[in-house]
C-alpha positions as CSV (number, residue, x, y, z in Angstrom):
1,M,20.4,14.0,-83.4
2,A,23.9,15.2,-84.7
3,N,22.7,18.8,-85.1
4,T,21.4,18.8,-81.7
5,K,24.9,17.4,-80.2
6,N,26.9,20.1,-82.1
7,S,24.4,22.9,-81.0
8,Q,24.6,21.5,-77.6
9,A,28.5,21.6,-77.5
10,A,28.8,25.2,-79.0
11,K,26.2,26.4,-76.1
12,I,28.4,24.6,-73.7
13,R,31.7,26.2,-75.0
14,Q,30.0,29.6,-74.7
15,Q,28.7,29.1,-71.2
16,I,32.2,28.2,-70.3
17,I,33.9,31.3,-71.7
18,T,30.9,33.2,-70.2
19,W,31.6,31.7,-66.6
20,L,35.5,31.8,-66.9
21,Q,35.4,35.5,-67.4
22,D,33.1,36.2,-64.4
23,D,35.0,37.0,-61.1
24,Q,31.7,35.7,-59.5
25,T,32.2,32.2,-60.9
26,S,35.9,31.8,-61.4
27,E,38.5,31.7,-58.7
28,V,42.3,31.7,-58.1
29,V,43.5,29.0,-59.6
30,S,47.0,28.9,-57.7
31,E,49.1,31.9,-56.9
32,D,52.2,29.8,-56.7
33,K,52.2,27.7,-60.0
34,F,49.8,30.1,-62.0
35,P,50.3,33.3,-60.6
36,G,47.4,36.0,-62.0
37,I,45.2,33.2,-63.5
38,R,41.5,32.8,-62.2
39,G,39.2,29.6,-63.3
40,I,37.0,27.1,-62.6
41,R,37.9,23.2,-61.3
42,A,36.6,21.0,-64.3
43,V,35.1,18.6,-61.5
44,K,33.0,22.0,-60.6
45,L,32.6,23.3,-64.5
46,R,31.1,19.9,-65.3
47,A,28.5,20.0,-62.1
48,M,27.4,23.6,-63.1
49,L,26.9,22.5,-66.5
50,G,25.0,19.5,-65.1
51,D,22.9,21.9,-62.9
52,L,21.8,23.8,-66.2
53,G,19.9,20.6,-67.6
54,Y,22.8,19.1,-70.0
55,V,23.2,15.2,-70.2
56,S,26.4,14.1,-68.5
57,S,27.8,12.2,-71.6
58,V,27.6,15.4,-73.9
59,V,29.0,17.6,-70.8
60,M,31.8,15.3,-70.6
61,G,32.8,15.3,-74.5
62,A,32.1,19.4,-74.9
63,V,34.2,19.9,-71.8
64,S,37.2,17.8,-72.8
65,A,37.2,18.7,-76.6
66,A,36.5,22.5,-75.6
67,P,40.3,23.7,-75.3
68,S,41.3,22.1,-79.2
69,I,38.2,23.5,-80.8
70,D,38.6,27.3,-78.7
71,H,42.3,27.8,-78.0
72,R,41.0,30.7,-75.7
73,I,39.9,28.2,-73.2
74,K,43.0,26.4,-71.4
75,K,43.9,24.1,-68.9
76,A,45.8,24.4,-65.9
77,A,47.1,21.2,-63.6
78,V,47.3,22.5,-60.0
79,K,48.0,18.6,-59.3
80,P,47.1,15.4,-61.3
81,R,43.7,15.2,-60.3
82,E,42.9,19.0,-59.5
83,V,42.7,20.7,-63.3
84,Y,41.4,24.2,-63.8
85,Y,39.9,25.5,-66.8
86,Y,40.7,29.2,-67.7
87,F,40.0,32.1,-70.4
88,D,43.2,33.4,-72.0
89,S,42.2,36.7,-73.7
90,N,45.5,37.2,-75.5
91,T,44.6,34.3,-77.8
92,P,42.3,35.1,-80.4
93,A,39.3,33.4,-81.2
94,P,39.5,31.0,-84.1
95,A,38.0,32.1,-87.3
96,K,36.5,28.4,-87.7
97,V,34.9,29.0,-84.3
98,Q,32.9,31.9,-85.4
99,R,32.0,30.4,-88.2
100,R,30.9,27.3,-86.7
101,A,28.6,29.6,-84.5
102,Q,27.2,31.0,-87.4
103,Q,26.8,27.6,-89.0
104,V,24.8,26.2,-86.0
105,A,22.8,29.3,-85.7
106,S,21.9,28.7,-89.6
107,A,21.4,25.0,-89.3
108,T,18.4,25.4,-86.9
109,T,16.7,27.4,-89.6
110,T,17.9,26.1,-92.9
111,G,19.2,23.0,-92.2
112,A,22.6,23.5,-94.2
113,T,26.1,24.5,-93.3
114,T,29.5,24.9,-95.4
115,P,32.5,23.4,-95.0
116,T,35.3,25.4,-93.1
117,S,39.0,25.1,-93.4
118,A,40.9,23.4,-90.4
119,A,42.3,25.7,-87.4
120,V,45.6,24.5,-86.1
121,H,47.0,25.5,-82.8
122,T,50.8,25.5,-82.6
123,I,52.4,24.3,-79.2
124,Q,55.8,26.4,-79.0
125,T,58.4,24.2,-78.3
126,T,61.0,26.6,-78.9
127,G,63.5,27.2,-76.5
128,L,63.0,24.5,-74.4
129,T,65.4,22.0,-72.8
130,G,65.3,18.3,-71.6
131,L,63.0,16.2,-73.1
132,S,60.6,18.7,-74.6
133,G,63.7,20.1,-76.7
134,T,64.5,16.8,-78.3
135,P,63.6,16.3,-82.0
136,A,61.4,13.5,-81.2
137,F,59.3,15.4,-78.7
138,K,58.9,18.3,-81.8
139,Q,57.8,15.4,-83.9
140,L,55.2,14.2,-81.2
141,V,53.6,17.7,-81.2
142,A,53.8,17.9,-85.0
143,A,51.7,14.6,-85.5
144,N,49.5,15.4,-82.8
145,E,48.9,19.0,-84.5
146,H,48.2,17.2,-87.6
147,L,45.9,14.7,-86.2
148,A,44.1,17.2,-84.3
149,S,43.5,19.4,-87.6
150,A,42.3,16.1,-89.2
151,V,39.6,15.6,-86.5
152,D,38.6,18.9,-86.9
153,D,38.0,18.5,-90.6
154,L,36.3,15.1,-89.8
155,L,33.6,16.9,-87.6
156,T,33.2,19.6,-90.2
157,A,32.6,16.5,-92.8
158,A,29.8,15.0,-89.9
159,Q,27.8,18.1,-90.2
160,N,27.5,17.6,-93.9
161,Q,26.7,13.8,-93.6
162,R,24.1,13.9,-90.7
163,P,21.8,12.4,-89.6
164,L,24.5,10.4,-88.4
165,S,24.0,6.7,-86.3
166,D,24.5,6.4,-82.6
167,L,27.8,4.2,-83.5
168,E,29.2,7.3,-85.5
169,L,28.3,10.0,-83.0
170,D,29.8,7.6,-80.0
171,F,33.2,7.5,-82.2
172,L,33.4,11.3,-82.8
173,T,32.7,11.9,-79.2
174,D,35.0,9.4,-77.7
175,F,38.0,9.9,-80.5
176,A,37.8,13.5,-80.4
177,T,38.0,13.6,-76.4
178,Q,40.8,11.3,-76.7
179,V,42.9,13.8,-79.2
180,A,42.1,16.6,-77.1
181,K,43.2,15.2,-74.0
182,Q,46.7,14.5,-75.6
183,T,46.7,18.1,-77.0
184,E,46.1,19.1,-73.5
185,S,48.7,16.9,-72.0
186,L,51.4,18.2,-74.5
187,Q,50.5,21.8,-73.6
188,N,50.6,21.1,-69.9
189,F,53.6,19.3,-70.0
190,T,55.7,22.4,-72.3
191,A,53.8,25.0,-69.6
192,Q,55.3,23.0,-66.7
193,T,58.8,22.6,-68.2
194,R,58.8,26.5,-69.1
195,I,57.6,27.2,-65.3
196,D,60.2,24.5,-64.1
197,R,63.1,26.5,-66.0
198,L,62.2,29.5,-64.7
199,R,62.4,28.2,-61.2
200,R,66.0,27.3,-62.0
201,L,66.9,30.5,-63.5
């Protein structure tokens, strides 16, 4: 069951990336707040994945965790309840994502995977002012990145422990989703802070 969920999450991430790079499915996010960025609103993205037959619980977890696993997938909050996903081609694909894709492919035939090292995404806090420029905020970012790396390692370990119980799968899904939300909140705050600073210059 764990293998099925891991495989589905990987397929969902690949499908998201495909859609986000397609001008037919993506749209302009906001010329005012995010000039030049095209993406897909989160609500619409989940509906599109549902139309492909994915279970809603799998979609929710996979979509929420996608930006923390593959940092090319990013989020832009136009309003608190209007969030878009977009693809950043300037961000290199994490080596772990490439290896995990190979593992998922091999696991379906051999049933075996090998551990991989954690990929850590650094949120840039240099040059920021106000709350985001304080040592306390930098400490919070560092703690979150350590936690995200630990969760990534736990997901890798879980691949070698399968089959997992429903309790373990629910825990992994919920916890990874919450950490992903924390990371996204920090990323959005620092991005908005930079944009706000540009407006005042």
